N, CA and C atoms as an extended XYZ file, in Angstrom:
354
Properties=species:S:1:pos:R:3:atomname:S:1:resname:S:1:resid:I:1 pbc="F F F"
N        16.391      -19.203       81.274 N   MET     1
C        17.840      -19.720       80.545 CA  MET     1
C        18.598      -18.909       80.456 C   MET     1
N        18.671      -17.695       80.659 N   GLY     2
C        19.590      -16.640       80.806 CA  GLY     2
C        20.211      -16.200       79.821 C   GLY     2
N        21.404      -15.281       79.881 N   LYS     3
C        21.820      -14.509       78.860 CA  LYS     3
C        22.758      -15.331       78.067 C   LYS     3
N        23.697      -16.409       78.611 N   ILE     4
C        24.638      -17.074       77.485 CA  ILE     4
C        23.900      -18.362       77.130 C   ILE     4
N        22.912      -19.331       77.896 N   LEU     5
C        22.256      -20.437       77.374 CA  LEU     5
C        21.154      -20.494       76.362 C   LEU     5
N        20.442      -19.191       76.587 N   GLY     6
C        19.488      -18.927       75.465 CA  GLY     6
C        20.062      -18.821       74.254 C   GLY     6
N        20.850      -17.733       73.962 N   PRO     7
C        21.413      -17.727       72.791 CA  PRO     7
C        22.331      -18.943       72.137 C   PRO     7
N        22.370      -19.444       73.069 N   THR     8
C        23.283      -20.726       72.532 CA  THR     8
C        22.539      -22.104       72.127 C   THR     8
N        21.711      -21.806       72.855 N   ILE     9
C        20.665      -23.043       72.084 CA  ILE     9
C        20.083      -22.452       70.799 C   ILE     9
N        19.446      -20.861       70.823 N   LEU    10
C        18.940      -20.410       69.517 CA  LEU    10
C        20.244      -21.076       68.313 C   LEU    10
N        21.254      -20.646       68.530 N   LEU    11
C        22.189      -20.528       67.317 CA  LEU    11
C        22.532      -22.087       67.235 C   LEU    11
N        22.937      -22.931       67.875 N   GLU    12
C        23.135      -24.173       67.848 CA  GLU    12
C        21.823      -24.925       67.263 C   GLU    12
N        20.651      -24.286       67.630 N   THR    13
C        19.482      -25.147       67.103 CA  THR    13
C        19.485      -25.326       65.321 C   THR    13
N        19.801      -23.556       65.126 N   GLY    14
C        19.707      -22.888       63.516 CA  GLY    14
C        17.879      -22.989       63.247 C   GLY    14
N        17.593      -23.160       62.296 N   PRO    15
C        16.206      -23.012       61.616 CA  PRO    15
C        15.587      -24.500       62.209 C   PRO    15
N        14.643      -23.917       63.022 N   ILE    16
C        13.784      -25.193       63.540 CA  ILE    16
C        13.073      -25.826       62.806 C   ILE    16
N        12.728      -25.368       61.508 N   GLU    17
C        12.112      -25.974       60.278 CA  GLU    17
C        12.450      -27.331       59.744 C   GLU    17
N        13.573      -27.476       60.293 N   ARG    18
C        14.295      -28.467       59.540 CA  ARG    18
C        13.937      -29.849       60.527 C   ARG    18
N        13.491      -29.641       61.741 N   PHE    19
C        12.934      -30.635       62.240 CA  PHE    19
C        11.584      -31.184       62.380 C   PHE    19
N        11.080      -32.185       61.668 N   ALA    20
C         9.647      -32.509       61.381 CA  ALA    20
C         8.917      -32.634       62.624 C   ALA    20
N         9.632      -33.504       63.623 N   GLN    21
C         8.594      -33.954       65.087 CA  GLN    21
C         9.614      -33.102       65.940 C   GLN    21
N         9.014      -33.068       67.263 N   VAL    22
C         9.559      -32.637       68.387 CA  VAL    22
C        10.782      -33.792       68.829 C   VAL    22
N        10.509      -35.125       68.634 N   GLY    23
C        11.214      -36.272       68.884 CA  GLY    23
C        12.469      -36.123       68.319 C   GLY    23
N        12.162      -35.557       66.980 N   HIS    24
C        13.713      -35.424       66.192 CA  HIS    24
C        14.533      -34.553       66.756 C   HIS    24
N        14.080      -33.233       67.411 N   TYR    25
C        14.638      -31.995       67.899 CA  TYR    25
C        15.498      -32.823       69.442 C   TYR    25
N        14.722      -33.330       69.973 N   ALA    26
C        15.388      -33.960       71.354 CA  ALA    26
C        16.123      -34.861       71.089 C   ALA    26
N        16.110      -35.681       69.866 N   SER    27
C        17.188      -36.558       69.630 CA  SER    27
C        18.665      -36.101       69.348 C   SER    27
N        18.284      -34.789       68.607 N   TYR    28
C        19.600      -33.936       67.991 CA  TYR    28
C        19.737      -33.463       69.029 C   TYR    28
N        19.459      -33.112       70.084 N   ALA    29
C        19.904      -32.417       71.404 CA  ALA    29
C        20.686      -33.590       72.185 C   ALA    29
N        20.595      -34.673       71.808 N   ARG    30
C        20.891      -35.610       72.765 CA  ARG    30
C        20.424      -35.963       74.076 C   ARG    30
N        19.052      -35.551       74.209 N   CYS    31
C        18.226      -35.524       75.282 CA  CYS    31
C        17.475      -36.956       75.227 C   CYS    31
N        17.487      -37.691       74.423 N   VAL    32
C        16.875      -39.248       74.866 CA  VAL    32
C        18.180      -40.454       74.752 C   VAL    32
N        17.434      -41.656       74.943 N   PRO    33
C        18.320      -42.664       75.187 CA  PRO    33
C        18.562      -43.192       73.963 C   PRO    33
N        19.519      -43.853       73.554 N   SER    34
C        19.725      -44.496       72.061 CA  SER    34
C        19.516      -45.816       72.047 C   SER    34
N        18.713      -46.464       72.997 N   ASP    35
C        18.543      -47.920       73.173 CA  ASP    35
C        18.099      -48.693       71.801 C   ASP    35
N        18.267      -49.749       71.505 N   LYS    36
C        17.755      -50.389       70.449 CA  LYS    36
C        16.890      -51.636       71.258 C   LYS    36
N        15.361      -51.568       71.381 N   ILE    37
C        14.694      -52.648       72.112 CA  ILE    37
C        13.826      -53.505       71.092 C   ILE    37
N        13.654      -54.578       71.365 N   SER    38
C        12.911      -55.301       70.246 CA  SER    38
C        12.286      -56.648       71.292 C   SER    38
N        11.036      -56.438       71.212 N   ASN    39
C        10.268      -57.254       72.082 CA  ASN    39
C        10.425      -57.291       73.509 C   ASN    39
N        10.727      -56.148       74.136 N   GLY    40
C        11.138      -55.978       75.619 CA  GLY    40
C        12.816      -56.206       75.770 C   GLY    40
N        13.051      -56.902       74.698 N   LYS    41
C        14.587      -57.237       75.071 CA  LYS    41
C        15.718      -55.960       74.288 C   LYS    41
N        16.825      -55.746       75.343 N   SER    42
C        17.669      -54.653       74.876 CA  SER    42
C        18.462      -55.647       73.656 C   SER    42
N        18.602      -55.151       72.519 N   LYS    43
C        19.511      -55.381       71.494 CA  LYS    43
C        20.730      -54.692       71.290 C   LYS    43
N        21.124      -53.700       72.026 N   GLY    44
C        22.420      -53.268       72.092 CA  GLY    44
C        22.160      -51.356       72.410 C   GLY    44
N        23.217      -50.703       71.773 N   LYS    45
C        23.180      -49.415       71.972 CA  LYS    45
C        23.396      -48.698       70.842 C   LYS    45
N        22.376      -47.748       70.564 N   GLY    46
C        22.378      -47.009       69.129 CA  GLY    46
C        23.746      -46.301       68.945 C   GLY    46
N        23.802      -45.330       68.172 N   ASN    47
C        25.014      -44.320       67.858 CA  ASN    47
C        24.704      -43.046       68.868 C   ASN    47
N        25.422      -43.118       70.206 N   THR    48
C        25.312      -42.309       71.188 CA  THR    48
C        26.036      -40.996       70.816 C   THR    48
N        26.629      -40.686       69.816 N   LYS    49
C        27.390      -39.463       69.831 CA  LYS    49
C        26.744      -39.001       68.167 C   LYS    49
N        25.508      -39.220       68.038 N   ASN    50
C        24.791      -38.502       67.054 CA  ASN    50
C        24.429      -37.218       67.877 C   ASN    50
N        24.165      -36.183       67.108 N   GLY    51
C        23.330      -35.230       67.625 CA  GLY    51
C        24.629      -33.933       67.669 C   GLY    51
N        24.143      -32.873       68.448 N   ASN    52
C        24.855      -31.594       68.784 CA  ASN    52
C        25.227      -31.648       70.350 C   ASN    52
N        26.602      -31.741       70.440 N   ARG    53
C        27.057      -31.895       71.938 CA  ARG    53
C        26.708      -30.620       72.538 C   ARG    53
N        26.968      -29.411       72.018 N   TYR    54
C        27.149      -28.222       72.440 CA  TYR    54
C        25.638      -27.858       72.861 C   TYR    54
N        24.433      -28.238       72.263 N   LEU    55
C        23.310      -27.981       72.603 CA  LEU    55
C        22.890      -29.001       73.833 C   LEU    55
N        23.467      -30.442       73.874 N   ALA    56
C        23.022      -31.142       74.872 CA  ALA    56
C        23.800      -30.449       76.119 C   ALA    56
N        24.930      -29.988       75.819 N   MET    57
C        25.597      -29.437       76.917 CA  MET    57
C        24.597      -28.128       77.708 C   MET    57
N        24.177      -27.158       76.676 N   ALA    58
C        23.257      -26.248       77.140 CA  ALA    58
C        22.283      -26.904       77.684 C   ALA    58
N        21.506      -27.711       77.297 N   TYR    59
C        20.051      -27.977       78.118 CA  TYR    59
C        20.499      -28.862       79.325 C   TYR    59
N        21.677      -29.745       79.668 N   LEU    60
C        21.632      -30.328       80.610 CA  LEU    60
C        22.088      -29.075       81.885 C   LEU    60
N        22.730      -27.998       81.289 N   GLU    61
C        23.218      -26.871       82.112 CA  GLU    61
C        22.106      -26.108       82.665 C   GLU    61
N        20.766      -25.777       82.011 N   ALA    62
C        19.647      -25.478       82.350 CA  ALA    62
C        18.868      -26.221       82.743 C   ALA    62
N        18.870      -27.478       82.602 N   ALA    63
C        18.275      -28.267       83.392 CA  ALA    63
C        18.596      -28.254       84.738 C   ALA    63
N        20.140      -27.834       85.150 N   HIS    64
C        20.593      -28.058       86.461 CA  HIS    64
C        20.108      -26.871       87.460 C   HIS    64
N        20.271      -25.823       86.643 N   TYR    65
C        19.954      -24.330       87.348 CA  TYR    65
C        18.575      -24.584       87.071 C   TYR    65
N        17.583      -25.047       86.377 N   ALA    66
C        16.236      -25.056       86.710 CA  ALA    66
C        15.654      -25.521       87.788 C   ALA    66
N        16.495      -26.912       88.140 N   ALA    67
C        16.182      -27.627       89.351 CA  ALA    67
C        16.426      -26.874       90.530 C   ALA    67
N        17.221      -26.175       90.399 N   ILE    68
C        17.519      -25.030       91.754 CA  ILE    68
C        16.839      -24.188       92.164 C   ILE    68
N        16.584      -23.095       90.953 N   TRP    69
C        15.944      -22.117       91.198 CA  TRP    69
C        14.428      -22.143       90.776 C   TRP    69
N        13.657      -22.803       90.108 N   ASN    70
C        12.455      -22.572       89.714 CA  ASN    70
C        11.970      -24.130       90.885 C   ASN    70
N        10.604      -23.433       91.576 N   PRO    71
C         9.933      -23.843       92.638 CA  PRO    71
C         9.277      -25.412       91.908 C   PRO    71
N         8.649      -25.201       91.049 N   THR    72
C         7.985      -26.133       90.288 CA  THR    72
C         8.919      -27.147       90.040 C   THR    72
N         9.860      -26.841       89.095 N   ILE    73
C        11.048      -27.849       88.556 CA  ILE    73
C        11.651      -28.513       89.809 C   ILE    73
N        11.784      -27.915       90.870 N   LYS    74
C        12.351      -28.432       91.639 CA  LYS    74
C        11.971      -29.462       92.368 C   LYS    74
N        10.560      -29.257       92.643 N   HIS    75
C         9.382      -30.370       93.123 CA  HIS    75
C         9.574      -31.450       92.403 C   HIS    75
N         9.419      -31.460       90.926 N   TYR    76
C         9.575      -32.526       90.161 CA  TYR    76
C        10.640      -33.263       90.002 C   TYR    76
N        12.031      -32.803       90.250 N   TYR    77
C        13.466      -33.231       90.585 CA  TYR    77
C        13.377      -33.890       91.470 C   TYR    77
N        13.079      -33.219       92.448 N   GLN    78
C        13.216      -34.355       93.822 CA  GLN    78
C        12.441      -35.415       94.038 C   GLN    78
N        10.965      -35.525       93.191 N   ARG    79
C        10.241      -36.515       93.190 CA  ARG    79
C        10.855      -37.445       92.287 C   ARG    79
N        11.495      -37.129       91.256 N   LYS    80
C        12.222      -38.066       90.366 CA  LYS    80
C        13.360      -38.614       90.906 C   LYS    80
N        14.203      -37.692       91.761 N   CYS    81
C        15.140      -38.563       92.223 CA  CYS    81
C        15.080      -39.717       93.122 C   CYS    81
N        14.100      -39.528       93.731 N   LYS    82
C        13.184      -40.711       94.591 CA  LYS    82
C        13.217      -42.324       93.830 C   LYS    82
N        13.174      -41.899       92.656 N   LYS    83
C        13.219      -43.259       91.822 CA  LYS    83
C        13.962      -43.815       90.920 C   LYS    83
N        14.853      -42.555       90.633 N   VAL    84
C        16.015      -42.884       89.539 CA  VAL    84
C        17.168      -41.989       89.910 C   VAL    84
N        18.426      -42.380       89.785 N   PRO    85
C        19.755      -41.737       89.917 CA  PRO    85
C        19.272      -40.288       89.353 C   PRO    85
N        20.489      -39.048       90.156 N   LYS    86
C        20.454      -37.851       89.890 CA  LYS    86
C        20.485      -37.430       88.723 C   LYS    86
N        21.369      -37.983       87.893 N   MET    87
C        21.804      -37.905       86.581 CA  MET    87
C        20.553      -37.896       85.693 C   MET    87
N        20.195      -39.115       85.716 N   VAL    88
C        18.893      -39.524       85.157 CA  VAL    88
C        17.904      -38.562       85.156 C   VAL    88
N        17.659      -38.186       86.569 N   ALA    89
C        16.330      -37.020       86.658 CA  ALA    89
C        16.795      -35.655       86.150 C   ALA    89
N        18.523      -35.051       85.960 N   LYS    90
C        18.311      -34.086       85.171 CA  LYS    90
C        18.104      -34.174       83.853 C   LYS    90
N        18.690      -35.233       83.182 N   LYS    91
C        18.693      -35.575       81.994 CA  LYS    91
C        16.961      -35.643       81.522 C   LYS    91
N        16.196      -36.311       82.281 N   THR    92
C        14.781      -35.879       82.212 CA  THR    92
C        14.175      -34.605       82.111 C   THR    92
N        14.905      -33.591       83.158 N   ILE    93
C        14.442      -32.254       83.006 CA  ILE    93
C        14.920      -31.560       81.424 C   ILE    93
N        16.256      -31.821       81.502 N   ALA    94
C        16.651      -31.400       80.116 CA  ALA    94
C        15.979      -31.854       78.702 C   ALA    94
N        15.350      -33.382       78.623 N   ASN    95
C        14.355      -33.535       77.657 CA  ASN    95
C        13.300      -32.736       77.462 C   ASN    95
N        12.601      -32.350       78.863 N   LYS    96
C        11.497      -31.358       78.861 CA  LYS    96
C        11.479      -30.154       78.372 C   LYS    96
N        12.788      -29.455       78.951 N   LEU    97
C        13.098      -28.380       78.411 CA  LEU    97
C        13.525      -28.436       76.775 C   LEU    97
N        14.222      -29.408       76.293 N   SER    98
C        14.052      -29.316       74.589 CA  SER    98
C        13.068      -29.491       74.015 C   SER    98
N        12.014      -30.166       74.506 N   ARG    99
C        10.642      -30.109       74.051 CA  ARG    99
C         9.755      -28.948       73.960 C   ARG    99
N         9.992      -28.386       75.122 N   ALA   100
C         9.329      -27.094       75.532 CA  ALA   100
C        10.063      -26.063       74.533 C   ALA   100
N        10.981      -25.962       74.478 N   CYS   101
C        11.879      -25.006       73.211 CA  CYS   101
C        11.578      -25.049       72.002 C   CYS   101
N        11.400      -26.397       71.727 N   TYR   102
C        10.758      -26.417       70.326 CA  TYR   102
C         9.871      -26.099       69.773 C   TYR   102
N         8.748      -26.466       70.771 N   HIS   103
C         7.260      -25.811       70.401 CA  HIS   103
C         7.294      -24.248       70.906 C   HIS   103
N         8.306      -23.773       71.751 N   MET   104
C         8.242      -22.328       72.042 CA  MET   104
C         9.186      -21.564       70.417 C   MET   104
N         9.900      -22.382       69.737 N   LEU   105
C        10.401      -21.790       68.731 CA  LEU   105
C         9.675      -21.902       67.593 C   LEU   105
N         8.839      -23.027       67.600 N   LYS   106
C         7.868      -23.621       66.261 CA  LYS   106
C         6.661      -22.568       66.161 C   LYS   106
N         6.387      -22.448       67.291 N   ASN   107
C         4.980      -21.488       67.554 CA  ASN   107
C         5.163      -20.344       68.027 C   ASN   107
N         6.295      -19.675       68.498 N   GLY   108
C         6.506      -18.629       69.316 CA  GLY   108
C         5.696      -18.286       70.093 C   GLY   108
N         5.428      -19.183       70.899 N   THR   109
C         4.853      -19.156       72.400 CA  THR   109
C         5.806      -19.306       73.372 C   THR   109
N         5.197      -18.527       74.654 N   LYS   110
C         5.982      -18.365       75.762 CA  LYS   110
C         6.287      -19.850       76.567 C   LYS   110
N         7.044      -19.589       77.612 N   PHE   111
C         7.101      -20.995       78.313 CA  PHE   111
C         6.170      -20.914       79.201 C   PHE   111
N         5.537      -22.195       79.817 N   GLU   112
C         4.701      -22.599       80.716 CA  GLU   112
C         5.269      -23.381       81.298 C   GLU   112
N         5.809      -23.404       82.533 N   VAL   113
C         6.250      -24.195       83.477 CA  VAL   113
C         5.295      -24.984       84.011 C   VAL   113
N         3.939      -24.793       84.079 N   ASN   114
C         2.842      -25.888       84.731 CA  ASN   114
C         2.394      -26.637       83.504 C   ASN   114
N         2.430      -26.260       82.251 N   ARG   115
C         2.352      -27.479       81.143 CA  ARG   115
C         3.305      -28.205       80.898 C   ARG   115
N         4.564      -27.954       80.968 N   ALA   116
C         5.673      -28.635       80.753 CA  ALA   116
C         5.873      -29.685       82.156 C   ALA   116
N         5.666      -28.866       83.243 N   PHE   117
C         6.068      -29.615       84.661 CA  PHE   117
C         5.021      -30.436       85.508 C   PHE   117
N         3.834      -29.853       85.232 N   GLY   118
C         2.753      -29.635       85.949 CA  GLY   118
C         2.123      -31.113       86.079 C   GLY   118
């Protein structure tokens, strides 16, 4: 993450105990889509401005640099870019990083790239 993005994520997250599940944290970080789907049909968009915009920016920037410098994440990003647009691929990496950070903060474990992107 680095010297700037790590503390930014930590400070913008606050106490991790306030999020009951990993999906709630990913949604707060604006890393998941806000679509309303019923019976396979789109019923509109949800409130896309909910959550923390600084946290979303930090995860997107972390995803950008991870896709450049980490070989495992770079390989995942290149595979994903063949199927979806580049911004969607970066958002997917940001979502995976946010989920990994949630578990790291909640359990006090280290980041395992193969577990997240393997």
